[in-house]
N, C-alpha and C positions, 0 to 999 in steps of 0.2 A: 335630572335623571339620566342615568348612563344607559346608553344602548349598544348591542352588539349586533353586527351583520353577520346573518347566515349565510355563506357563500355556496352552499351546497344545495344542488337541484335534487328534486324529488326522485326517487329511487325508480329505475326503468321496470316497465313490465316485459319480462322475457318471454319469448315463445315456449311452447310445451316441446319438451324433448321428444322425438320418435323412437320408436323401439329399435330401429336400427339406422345405420348411417344414411343421412339425407343433406345433400349438398344445398338445398334451398334452405333447411332449417339453420346450416351453419352461415349462410350469407345472412338471414334475417338476425341472427344472434350477435353478428359482427356489427350490423347497422345499428342495432338497437344501443349496443355499449359505446359505439362512436359518437352516436348523437348525446348520450349521456355525460360523456367526458368533456365534449365540446361546451356543454352546457356549464359544468363546473368551471372550465377554463374562462369562459366569458364572465362569470359571475366573480371570479377570484380578479380578474383584469379591472372590472367596474370597481371593486371594492379597495384595490390597492391603488389603483390609478392616481388619484389626487396626492398621495403622500409618497411616491416614488421619487418626485423632484425631477428637474429643479422647479421650485416654486416660490412665488412672490412674498408670501407672509403667511402666518399662523396667527389666527385669532382665538384668544382664551375667553371664556365665558366671565366677565366679571361681575356677573350676579350670582355666581355659583354657590351655593351654600352647603353643597355636598362634599366640597373638596377637604381632605383630612390630609395635612403632610405625612409623609412616611419615606423611608429611604428610596432613593431612586425615582421619585415622584416629582413632576414638575406641575405648579398650579398658580393661578393668581391669588394674590394677597390683597384683599380689597382694603384693610386697614392700612397698610404701607404702601399702597399702590405699586406694587412691584411682583415680579415671579419669585415664588419660594422654590427652592431646591431641597429636598429631604436628604439628610447625609446620616453617617454614622451616628451613634450615641443620642439620637434625637435631635442632633442639630438641624435647624433649618436655616438656610441661607438665604437672606434677602438680596436678590441680585442687585448690584450696584450701590447698595446701602452697608455692605460690611465687607471686610478683607480679612482672610485667614491665613495663618501659616500652619503647615502641617508638621505636627511635632510629636515628639516620643517621651515618655516619663521613663527615667532611668534612676530615680532616686530611691528605690526600695518602699515608698509609701504613696498612696493616692494624692495627686495634685487636684485640690477641689476647683469647683466653678467658681469663677472670679478671682482666683489666685493671680497675682502679678509674678510674671516668670521672665526668665533670661535665660540666655544661651549657657549650655552646660554640656557641649561637646557634639560630637558627630557619632551617629549610630550606623548599623547596617545600611546598605542602599542608599547612602548619604543623607540618613535620616537627622534631622535637626532635633538635638536632645534639649529639654528645659528643665529648670528647676525653679522653685520659688525664689524670688530675689530679693536680697536684704541691701536696703540703701545706706549702709554705714560707712561707705568709703573704701571697703576691701575689695569690690569689684568695680570696673571702670563702668560708667555711664552707658556706655555705647553697647554694653553686655545686655541692658534691658531691652525686652522684646514686645511683651503685649500682655494680656490678660485670658486667662483659660475661660472657654465658654461652655464647659460641661467638666464634670469629674471624670479625670483620666488616671485610671488605675497603673501601676508599675507591671503591668504584663506584657510589654513588648509591642503591644499595639499603639497605631497611631492616631493621634486626635487633632483637634481644631485649637488654636490659639488666635484670638481676636486681635488685630493688630490696627484696625480701624473700625469703628461701627458700634453698635449695642451689645450689651451682654445683660441678660435678663435673668430674675429668679436669685436675687443675692439680698443678703440682709444691709442695707444702705443706711441704718440708723446710726452707726458708728459706736453703738453702747458696747459691744464686745471689745472695744479699744479703749473705752473710757472717753469717748468723743461723742458730740452730737453733730450729724450731717443734717444739710438743709439742701433742697433743691438748688441747684446751680454752684454748689460747692466744687472748687477743684480738689481733686484727689491726687496725691502724690504716693511715690513708692516709700513703703514705711522703713525707717532706719532702724528699728528696734524688733519688728516681727516679720519673718521671712515670709513673702507672698502677699503682706496684708498692705491696705491703703491707709492712708492719714490725711485729714484735712488740714493738719498744722504743717506750714511749709518747713522742711528741713534746713538746718543750716550747717555749716563747715564744722567738722570735716566730713559731713554724711553728704551722699549724692543728693541733689535737688533735681528731680524728675517728675514733671507733671504728667500723669498717666491717664486720668479720666475725668468726667463732670458728672455729678449726681443728676440724673434725670427725674428719678421717682424714689421716694423715700418709703421704704416698707422694710418689716421684719423678715420677711420670706419671699416677697415678690418685687424687690426694688430693682431699678434700673440704672446703669451706667454707659455712659457714651465714651468709649475708649479712643484716645488720640494722644498717644505719647509724644511729647515733645523732648527728644533726646538730642542733647549737645555734647561735644567733646569736653571731657573734663579737664578743667585747667588746674594744674598742680601748683603748689606753694608748700611755704616751709619758713618758720620763723626759729632762728638759732642764736644762741648766745654763749659767749666765753666768760666763765664764772672765775677764773683765776687769772693772774698776772704774769706777765712775760717781757723779759728785757733782754736786749742782744748781748750777746758773749763777747762780739768782736764788732769793730766799726765798719760801716760800709759792707755790711755781708748780707746777704738775703736771708730771712727767717719766715718759715709758714707760721701762720697763726691758727693753732689748734682750736675747735669749738668744742665746748664742753657739754651744752645743754640743749635739747630739743624742745621748745615751748608749745608749737603745734605744727602738725605737718601732713600734708597729703600727698604721698607719691615722692616728695623731695626728701632725701635723707642724708645724714651724715656717713661717709664711707670710711675706708680705712687707707691711710690714717685719717684721724678725724679733723684735719684741716680741709678734706674734701668734701665738698658739697655736691651730691651726685643727683641727676634728674632721671625719670623713669622713661620719658617719652621725649622724642624729637618737638622742637619748638623755640620760641622766642621767649627768653625768661630775662626779668629785670632783678638786679643785685642792688639792694640798698644797704649799706654798712654804715655804722656809726661807731668809730673807734675813739676810745678815752685814752688820753696821754697824759702822764705827769712826769714831773722833773725832779731830780735829786739835789739840784743846785739852781742858781740863778744864770749860771751862764746860757747862751744861746746854742741851742742843739737843733739840728735839722733832721728830720724824720720823713722819710719816704713811705708811703703804703700803696698797695697797686693789687690789681686782679691778675689771676694766672688761669687759662684754660687747658685742662688735661696736661698740665705741667709747664706750659709755655705762657710767659707774659703776653697779657693782651696789650696791643699797641695803645698809646695815648690814654691808658688807665690809671697812671700814677698822679697822687696826689701829696703835696708837700706842706709842710708845716714846721714853723720854728718854735720850738719850746724853751722858755726861757724863765719860768715862774717857779720859784722853789717851793715844792709841795702844793702846787695849784694844780688844778686839771683843765686840759685843754680838748675838746671834742674835734673830731675830722670827720666829715661825712665824705662818702663815695656813693656813687650811682652808676652802673654799668648794665648795657643791654647787650645779652649775647645769645646768638644762635646756637642752639646745641642739638645734638642727637641723643638718642636714648643711650644712657650709661656714661654721657659726659660728665665732668666735674669741673668745679670752679673753686679756686683757692684765694684767700687772702695772705699777701706777703709783706713784710715791712723790713726796713734797714734805717740805721741812723748813724751819724757821724761821731756818735758818743754812746758810750754804755751807760751813762748816767740818766737814761731815758726808761720809761716803762709803760708798756699797753697795761693799765691798770684797772684792776675791778675792785669796787668798793662795796663793802657789806651793808646791809639793811641797817636802819637806826630806828630809834624809837618812833620817828615822825616821818621818815622816807623809805621806800623799798630800795632794794638793792640796785647799785648803778654797774653793769657787766662791763667788762672791758670791751666787748664787741658785741653789737646787736645788729644781726644781718637777717634781713627780708629778702625772701625769694618768692617772686611772682610769676607765673606764666602769663604773658600778655597776648600770645598768638600760638594758636596749635601749629 
């Protein structure tokens, strides 16, 4: 039961005023008022003394059943065995058990409670803006932030995104996504529905970002525990050359243009198409298979090597002798290259004869096509 301390003394009994000026009356009047205000000051000092500080500790009533959270109120949470702080939007912060980011919605629509969100710019007063995150590979994994812990309208107001801790009042059945969730399931950022979870681990080229675990399954009062596991995205690409190319002159460098992207995440073909361009700095591994054929049986020497930003990479050349008329010889190359964002790598070749071809062979009824070049690019370190 809450109590209030009345710090005011009983009102004084003042002497009756005389019909004309009387010095003794004024002295009595002043003395009574002085005594009255001294009593008030003493009562205030008693009331405020214990909380003026410094003080050693504050005790909260751990059996208090009358505590109801509200904005700017601090009280003991007997269930979670911690202090609750009431905040905007009805959010109740369990101190030490949850961590929030203060965020703003500028998407044009309400971001709902339980939505997976990521960085979406910076607003006034250095406000962090967020938007529902889509894990389809179009945004870096490092842009993922956390999970909204309340509905946040597009009103310019700031709200709270949970980056570690429980988010409650959710549909954790998975049925709206055609899935079935169970307690203990790991939930990932969804690659097809922006802001949603999925308990099906995504695969390339989608982002793989574990965001939360299911604590309670319910259609309206479900609970998840948010703990994003965000690693830097490792970029990759697989490229092929589906046409053939022969040297026009002997002992002359020619760049090998690629014609097809089989799969890619960040790594792209540039202009010209001999250039394989990386989006971010890192250590990249290039594995190339080059298929050669000969027009006659005389011995022909072929060199193939890597170039970075237009300059040959030292010790990257491989040499093969081609002397089978109409036959095919594969040549494998591997190179690990440290690169900056926007750097590119190319394949070049030369031969001491023009009667040799980097050759692509079409599919047959029983086998797929054999491209002239198959190039795999993998980022092995950020």
